[in-house]
N, C-alpha and C positions, 0 to 999 in steps of 0.2 A: 603408394607414396606414403611419406610420414604422416601419421595421424596424431595430431596434438591431443594429449590425454584429456585436456579440459574442453576440447571443441565439441564433444558429443552433446553436452548439455546445451551449448550455445546454439546448436543447429536444430534443436527440436522445434517443430511448428508450434507457434503460440496458441494458447486456448482461444477458441472462437474463430480461428481462421480455417477455411476449407479450401483445399486445392480446387481451382477452377471457379471460385466465386468471383462475381463481378463487382460487388460492393465491398471494398476493402477498408479496413481501419487505417489510420495514418501509418506511414512506414516507420519502422524502428531499425532500419538498416540503410546503408548507403554504399555507393561504389566509388572506389579510387581506381581510375582507369589510366594505365599507361597509354602513350600515343604511338610512338615509333615501334613497329613490330606487332602492335595489337590492333590499332585502328588504321594505320597507314604504313606503307613501305615507300620511303622517299616521298614523292608527291602524289602517289596513287593510293586511293582508299582501298582497304581490304574489303571485298564483298560482304564478308560475314559481319563487318561493323555496321553496314547499312541495315542488315536484318536485325542485329541486336538493338539498334535504336528505334526500329519500328515496334519492338516490344517495350522499350523503355519509355516511350512517349504515349500520351493518351490521344483521344480523337481531336483535342484542341491543340495538339502539338506541344503540350507541356510535359515535362518529365514527371513520371509517376513516383520516382524516388530521388533523393538527393544524389547528385553525381559531381565529382570533381576530377578534373584531368590533371594527372601528376606526371610531368615529364622532366627528364634530366637535360633537355635542351635549354639553351639560354641566350641564343644569338638572335632573338626576335623580341619585339615588344609584346607585352601581355595581351593588349587588345587586338593586336594583329594576329596573334595565335588563335584568339577566340574567333575572329572573323574567318580565318582559314578553316578552323574546325566546323564552323557553321555551314560554310559552303560545301565542305566535303561530306558532312553527315546529314545535311538536309534538315537540321533543326537548330534553333537559336541557342548559341552558347555565349554566355556572358563572360566578360573579362575576369570577374571574381570567381569563376569556376575553374580558372586555369592557374596551375602552380608550375612556374618555371623552376629550374634548379636553384636559382638565386633568390626566389621570392621570400624565403624566411629571413633574408638579410634585413628586412624591414624591422625585425625585432632587435637588431643590434644598434640601438639608438645612440649609445655612447660613442660611436664612431662617425655618426652622420655629419658632424661639424668639422671633422678632421680632414686634412688634405690627403687624399688617397690616390695612389697609382692604380689604374684599372686596366686589366688585361682581358682580352677576348676578341671577338669580332662581331660584326653587325652594329646595331645602335648602342654601343657600350655606354656612352655618356648619358643618353636618354634612359637607359635601363638603370644605371647607377642613381641618377636623379630621381627616378620613379621609386626607387627603394628608400629614398630619404637622404642620400649622400649629396651634399651641397657644394663640395669643393673637390672636384676630381681632376686628374691629369692623366691623359692616355699615354701609352707606350710610345706612340708616334710623336706626341708633343715633347716627351722627354728626350727622344732621339734627336729631334730637331734642335732642342736646347743644348744638348751635349753630343754633337755628331761624332766625336772621337770614341764614344762608347760602342758604336755599332761597327764592328770591324770584320765580321765573318765574310760577308759578301764583298768580294774584291771590287765589283763594279760600283758599290755604294761608298767605298772608302774615299775620303776627301783627298784631293791632290795638294792642298795647302793646309796649314795648321791654323785654325780659327783662334781668335782671342778668347781667353777664359772668361766665363760668366760668373758673377757673384750676386746676381739679382734674382735668382730662381728660388722661390720659397721652398723650404724644407718639406719633404714628403713625410707623412706621419703614419702611413699604413698601406697595405696592399690588398686590392680586391681582385680575386681571380674568378671571373664570371663564366669562363668557358675557354675552349682551346683557341689559341690565336692562329693567324695565318703563317707568319714567320716565326717558327718556334725558336730559332737560334737567337733572334733579336730580343724576343720577350724573355727568354731564359737569362740572357746576358744582363739585360737592364734591370730585371727584378733582382737578380743577384747583386748588382751594383748598389741598388737601393738598400737592400738588407745589410750588406757588408759595410756601407758608409753611414748607416743610421739615418738614411733619408737625404743625404747630401752627396749624390754621386759625382758632382763636379769637383769635390774636394778630396774625398777618399779619407780613409782612416788607417792608422798603422795596426790597430787591434780591432777586429770586428766585434761589435757589441753583442752581448748575449745575456738575457733573452733579447732577441731581435725585435724589430717593429711588428705590430700586430698584423696577422695575415688571416683574411677571411676567404674561404674557397667554396665553390659550388660545383657539383657534378663530379663524382668520383668514378664514373664508368670507365673501365679500362677499354671496353669495346662496345660498339653499338651496331645496329643493323639497318642498312639502307637498301638500295636496289642491287648492290653487288652481291655475289654469291657468298662471299666470306665477310665476317664482321670487320668494321673499320675502327681505327684508333679513336678513343674518346678522350675527354679532358683528364680522366684518371691517368692516362698514359703521360700526358704533359706534367701532371702533378708528380708522378713517379720520377720523371726526369729531373724536375726541380729539387725534389727531396734528396735524390741521389747526388746531384751536383753540390748541394749545400753541405751534405754530410761529408763528401770527399774533400771539399775545400776547407771546411772549418773543423771537421772532426766532431761536430755536434748535430743534433737532430733538429730539423725544421719543425717548428711548432705552429699549430693553428689555434686561433681564438674561436673560430667557428668553422665547422664542416657541414655543408648542407647539400640537399639533393638526395635522392634515394641511394643507399639504404639508411641514411641518417634518421634517427628517431625524431630529430627536430623537424624534419620535413613532414613526417606523418602526423606529428602533433599539430603542425600548421594546417595540414589538410583536414584533420578532424575538426578544427575550429571553423574552417570554411563550410564543411558539411553541416555543422550545427547552425551556423548563421543562415545557410540556404534553407534549412528546414524551418527555421523561425520565420523567415520571410514568406514562405508558402503557407504559414499557419498550421504546420504539422506540430501539434503540441507534444506528442510522445517523444521522449528522448531517443536519440540514435544510439542504440546499444551495440550494434554489430557493423563492422566495416568489412567489405569484401574488396581486396586489392587484386586487380587483374593485370598481369604483366607477362613479358616474354623473356626476361633476363633473370636467370636464377640468382645471380650475384647481387643485382640491385633490387629488382621487384620482389622476388620471393624472400631473399635474405632480409630486406627491409621490413616487409610486412610481418614476417615471423619475429623479427627483433622487436618490433613495436608491440606485437601480441604478447611477447614475453615481458616487455616493460609494463604493459597494462596489468598483467597478472601479478607482477611483483608490487606494483603501485597499489593494487587493491588490498594485498595481504600485508605488505611490509612497509608501505610508503615509497615514494618515488626515489629510485636509486640515482647516484651520481654517475653520469655517463660521458664526461669529458666534452671535447669540442663538438661532438655530434649529438649531444644530449639536449633536453628541453631547456627553453629559456624562460618559461613562465610557470607559475606554480598553481594555476587554476586546475581544480580537480577534473579529471577526465570522466565524461559520461559514458564513453565507450567501454565495453567489457571484453571485446575481442576484435582482432584484425586477422581475417582469414585469407590466406594466399591461394591464388588460382593462377596456374601457369598455362599459357597458350603456346601452340606449336607453329605460330605464323611469323616468328622473328628470330631472335638469337638462339632460342632453344630449339633443337632439332632432335626428336626422339630417335631418329635413325643414326644420329651422331652426337650423343649427349656428352660432349667433351668436358663440360664443366661439372657434371654430376657423376660420371662413372670413373672408377679407378683407372690409373694409367697402367701401361704394360709393366709387368713385374709385380703387380699387386700393391703398388705404392699409393699414397694419397693423391687425389686429383689436384691439379694446380689451383692455387688460391688467387682469383682475379680481383679480390676485394682490396680496399685501401689498407695501407699499413697500420692505421690507427684502429682498425676493426679486428678484434680477436677472431680467429678462424674457428668456426663451429660448423662442421659439415652438416649437422642436422638442420640448421637454419636455412640451408639452401634447398631443402626438400619441401616441395609445395604440398599444401593440404589437399589440393585437387589438381590434376592435369587434364586439360581438355584440348580439343583440336583448335578452337578459335573463340573469339569473344562472344559470339552468338551462343555457343554452347555454354559459356561461362554464365551468361545472363539466365539462360534456361535452368541451369543448375541451381543458381541462387533463388530464383523464383520458386522452384520446386521445394527447396529447403525452407523457404519462408511461407509456403502455402499460398502463393500468389497465382493468379490466373496466368496461363501461358498464351492465351489467344491474343 
């Protein structure tokens, strides 16, 4: 696979460390672990994940190195996901070790007091409030306030015309936390809000542009559950919304923030949690190397390699501007590298590598990434490809000169 030119120096065993030693100096590396396709498939834990965590914890059940779980899922509460992981993996996982796709929205404080329409499923209101948004309205609440907007499902159409409402406060922005259940309703009502400048009951003759701010999380076109083939992700919903907006207005839908893998913003947020975790454990040495383990070349590998590229440029030339998916804070990064490790237990299948091999006729492979990410085929090539997460942990421990027993 692709070997980053600068990785060779990063992967050397540090002086004073011996493979197989039992008394180790504080870790200078940490893990960013994807969940679906790496640790679990649907609701079933992957056996290799249990073996991996037996290596990652000490005899007291504490992690030997900092670990953060980075998932593009978002339809669950953060502490609930931590409890779920704790039960599956047999070790204590704290809520502040879990990064959901929308977790970096906590950084967008300038929108926390605005009235925001929230789309998704699961505990969307609780999640939005946990991110700091204090004034949210759901798609269902908007539909109930303006029932004439929801017209696709014939059985839900009203038989009589309701009186118009003029007491519904104006919406000031849109939060897209994850794929909804009724795509047609969410697509229609989000479009209504954007085209009406937040007053869908009134409507406007000329749609405003730039439109209201839109914050979106989880750009995954596909994800892997128990089914044999990948399933549509929130990235597919975003693709629909972007295409409809372009078709209706002739203009491009714009995002104030894009988060979830492969956004650099998410990796910067994860790095900060890794640093805090190390500080709480009293590990004084800075975390210099991050190892990102995932199953999706477009989100996990692309994101880790993109962040690695960002770290390299920030070190030599200062932090570059990266648009809606770029960093939100200017604190210098202590990390020097982010090394991508691809496993074969999820989306990626080495026997049918659809996302990494050329298509018939010798053309370029299809780009499953988000519209706002420039396509760079090299970023989809992992630094290492292994069978599963247990092999990934063994690989890292060998490179870091840590004991494997």
